[in-house]
C-alpha positions in Angstrom: -14.9 -5.0 0.5 -15.3 -8.7 0.1 -17.6 -11.5 -1.0 -17.5 -14.0 1.8 -21.1 -15.4 1.7 -20.0 -18.3 -0.5 -16.7 -19.1 1.3 -18.1 -22.4 2.7 -20.1 -23.4 -0.4 -19.3 -26.9 -1.6 -18.4 -25.8 -5.1 -15.6 -23.5 -3.6 -14.0 -26.0 -1.2 -11.9 -27.8 -3.8 -10.9 -24.6 -5.8 -7.4 -23.4 -5.5 -6.7 -20.3 -3.4 -5.5 -17.5 -5.7 -3.8 -14.2 -4.9 -4.1 -11.4 -7.6 -1.3 -8.9 -7.3 1.1 -6.6 -9.2 4.8 -5.7 -8.6 5.6 -2.8 -6.3 2.2 -2.9 -4.6 2.9 -2.9 -0.8 -0.5 -4.4 0.1 0.0 -7.2 -2.5 3.4 -8.1 -1.0 2.1 -8.0 2.5 -0.9 -10.3 1.6 1.4 -12.9 0.0 3.8 -12.8 2.9 0.8 -13.2 5.4 -0.3 -16.4 3.7 3.2 -17.8 3.4 3.8 -17.1 7.1 0.8 -19.2 8.0 1.8 -22.0 5.6 -1.0 -21.5 3.2 -0.3 -22.5 -0.4 -1.8 -20.3 -3.1 -1.6 -19.7 -6.9 0.2 -16.4 -7.5 -1.4 -14.2 -10.3 0.4 -11.1 -11.4 -2.3 -9.2 -13.3 0.1 -7.0 -15.2 1.6 -10.1 -16.8 -1.4 -12.5 -16.9 -4.3 -11.4 -19.1 -6.4 -14.3 -18.0 -5.9 -13.4 -14.4 -7.2 -10.0 -15.0 -10.2 -11.4 -16.7 -10.8 -13.7 -13.7 -10.8 -10.6 -11.5 -13.4 -9.0 -13.7 -15.6 -12.0 -13.4 -15.5 -11.5 -9.6 -16.7 -7.9 -10.2 -13.5 -6.2 -9.0 -10.8 -4.2 -10.7 -8.2 -3.8 -8.0 -5.5 -5.7 -6.2 -4.7 -7.4 -3.9 -7.5 -9.9 -4.0 -7.5 -13.3 -2.4 -10.1 -15.7 -3.9 -11.3 -19.3 -3.8 -13.9 -19.9 -6.5 -16.3 -17.0 -6.2 -15.5 -16.2 -2.6 -13.0 -13.4 -2.3 -11.6 -10.8 0.1 -9.5 -7.6 -0.3 -6.0 -8.5 0.8 -5.8 -5.4 3.1 -8.1 -7.1 5.7 -6.3 -10.2 7.0 -9.4 -11.3 9.0 -11.2 -11.7 5.7 -8.2 -13.2 3.9 -8.0 -15.9 6.6 -11.7 -16.7 6.2 -11.3 -17.2 2.4 -8.1 -19.2 3.0 -9.7 -21.4 5.7 -7.8 -20.6 8.9 -8.2 -18.6 12.1 -6.5 -15.3 12.6 -6.4 -13.5 15.9 -4.9 -10.2 14.8 -1.8 -8.5 16.0 -0.8 -5.8 18.6 -0.9 -2.3 17.3 1.0 0.8 18.3 -0.9 3.6 20.0 -2.3 6.2 17.6 0.2 8.7 18.9 3.1 6.4 18.2 1.7 5.9 14.7 1.5 9.6 14.2 5.1 9.9 15.0 6.0 7.2 12.5 4.0 9.0 9.7 5.8 12.3 10.4 9.2 10.5 10.4 8.4 8.8 7.1 7.2 12.1 5.4 10.4 13.8 6.6 12.6 11.0 5.2 10.8 10.9 1.8 11.3 14.7 1.5 15.1 14.2 2.2 15.3 11.5 -0.5 13.4 13.5 -3.0 15.9 16.3 -2.8 18.6 13.7 -3.7 17.0 12.5 -6.9 18.4 14.3 -10.0 15.7 16.3 -11.8 16.3 14.5 -15.0 15.7 11.1 -13.3 12.3 11.8 -11.8 10.4 10.4 -14.7 12.4 7.1 -15.0 9.9 4.2 -14.7 10.2 1.7 -11.9 10.9 -1.9 -12.9 7.9 -4.1 -13.4 5.4 -1.4 -12.6 4.1 1.6 -14.6 5.1 4.2 -12.0 7.9 6.7 -12.2 10.2 7.9 -9.4 8.2 11.1 -9.3 4.9 9.2 -9.0 6.4 7.0 -6.2 7.4 10.0 -4.1 4.0 11.6 -4.7 2.3 8.5 -3.6 4.2 8.5 -0.3 3.1 12.1 0.3 -0.5 11.4 -0.9 -1.3 8.4 1.4 -1.5 10.5 4.6 -3.6 13.1 2.6 -6.2 10.4 1.8 -6.4 9.6 5.5 -6.7 13.3 6.4 -9.5 13.9 3.9 -11.4 11.0 5.6 -11.0 12.3 9.2 -11.2 16.0 8.5 -13.9 16.1 5.8 -15.4 12.6 5.9 -14.4 12.2 2.2 -14.8 8.8 0.7 -11.7 6.6 1.3 -11.5 5.0 -2.1 -9.1 2.8 -4.2 -9.1 5.5 -6.8 -7.9 8.1 -4.3 -5.0 5.9 -3.3 -3.9 5.4 -6.8 -2.4 8.9 -6.4 -2.7 10.3 -9.9 0.0 12.9 -10.3 -1.5 16.4 -11.1 -0.2 17.9 -14.4 0.6 21.2 -12.6 3.1 19.4 -10.2 5.9 19.7 -12.7 9.0 20.4 -10.7 10.8 18.8 -7.8 10.0 21.9 -5.7 6.3 21.5 -6.5 6.5 18.0 -5.2 8.5 18.9 -2.2 6.0 21.7 -1.3 3.2 19.2 -1.6 4.9 16.8 0.8 5.7 19.5 3.3 2.2 20.8 3.2 0.7 17.4 3.9 3.2 16.9 6.7 2.2 20.2 8.3 -1.5 19.3 7.8 -1.1 15.9 9.4 0.7 17.4 12.5 -1.9 20.2 12.8 -4.7 17.7 12.7 -3.1 15.6 15.4 -2.6 18.6 17.7 -6.1 19.9 17.0 -8.3 16.8 16.8 -6.2 13.6 16.7 -5.4 13.5 20.4 -9.1 13.2 21.2 -10.3 11.2 18.2 -12.1 7.9 18.9 -10.0 5.5 16.9 -12.3 2.6 17.7 -14.9 4.1 15.3 -15.5 2.4 11.9 -12.8 3.3 9.4 -15.3 3.7 6.5 -12.8 2.6 3.8 -13.3 0.8 0.5 -11.4 -2.4 1.4 -13.5 -3.8 4.3 -14.7 -3.4 7.9 -11.9 -2.0 10.0 -11.5 0.6 12.7 -10.0 4.0 12.3 -7.0 2.8 14.3 -6.4 0.2 11.7 -6.7 2.8 8.9 -4.1 4.9 10.7 -1.8 1.9 11.0 -2.1 1.2 7.3 -1.4 4.8 6.5 1.9 4.4 8.4 3.1 1.1 7.0 1.9 1.8 3.5 3.7 5.1 3.2 6.7 3.5 5.0 6.9 0.6 2.7 7.0 2.9 -0.4 9.7 5.0 1.3 11.8 1.8 1.7 11.4 1.4 -2.1 12.7 5.0 -2.6 15.7 4.0 -0.5 16.2 0.9 -2.7 15.8 2.9 -5.8 18.4 5.5 -4.8 20.9 2.9 -3.9 20.3 0.3 -6.7 19.3 2.5 -9.6 20.9 5.8 -9.0 24.0 4.9 -7.0 23.1 7.5 -4.3 23.4 6.8 -0.6 20.1 8.1 1.0 20.4 11.0 3.4 19.6 9.3 6.8 18.4 6.0 5.4 15.6 4.6 7.6 16.3 1.1 9.0 14.2 -1.7 10.3 14.3 -0.4 13.8 12.7 2.9 12.7 9.6 1.0 11.5 9.4 -1.2 14.6 5.8 -1.7 15.7 4.4 -1.3 12.2 3.5 -4.5 10.3 5.9 -3.9 7.5 6.5 -6.5 4.7 9.7 -8.5 5.0 10.7 -7.7 1.4 11.1 -4.2 0.1 10.0 -4.7 -3.5 8.5 -8.2 -3.9 9.0 -11.8 -2.9 8.8 -13.0 -6.5 10.1 -10.3 -8.8 13.5 -8.7 -8.6 14.0 -5.0 -8.5 16.6 -5.5 -11.2 14.2 -6.7 -13.8 13.7 -4.6 -17.0 11.4 -1.6 -16.7 7.7 -2.2 -17.4 6.6 -0.7 -20.7 3.1 -2.0 -21.0 -0.3 -0.4 -20.3 -1.9 -0.1 -16.9 -4.6 -2.7 -16.6 -5.8 -2.2 -13.0 -7.5 1.1 -12.1 
């Protein structure tokens, strides 16, 4: 998903490069770090704090983040090839793990998130994360739900949409055990898919996702690092907010080969800031 046709238009060349983002968003953080690593200056716009920034997004015709824009040329931050075009530099990509190695990472992440969920006190599950209108319960659900969105795509050719990845928590998922059952069910489904179909899947095929033209291999990679990044946030939350040492805390070496962000929460906002109490502005 992008609007690159006007990227070389004269009226856009002198416009500042802007990155629209929100705290706790793994793709937003990765997008900002990608530009910083390549020495590209940009204007940072947190749409949860900046009402004008949100209005600028609406003028572009989008209601999601991360978005990288220069004038009316923009790209979804999840596709670095497109981000580089808007920013005005060449990007040659990176070496990816094999699909089987990625599958193992996803299973490892789901197992870890389930362990950490069992450590969160029941009365703390609905505490809201700092700077982001998402509770601990919703964060864990999101980790479990990311692989499900991938599975719905490969097993049922379901639309891979931004709305699906928002991971709205169902009302009937009321207890910790409900959430744990959901995670374990998706873990089993993911492993069963791999054993049945994954080994012979053509991962060079189009990913058919909302954020741009990518291969299914790239979608699987994003499934791994996206769920992994939020699992790192659960580890941070356990330690910093609840004073609990995670059971078998995953370390950098466990994620080796996945393009993880350098920071766990954000490169601009501290995890110690006051909890966000406003309304959600991006759907």
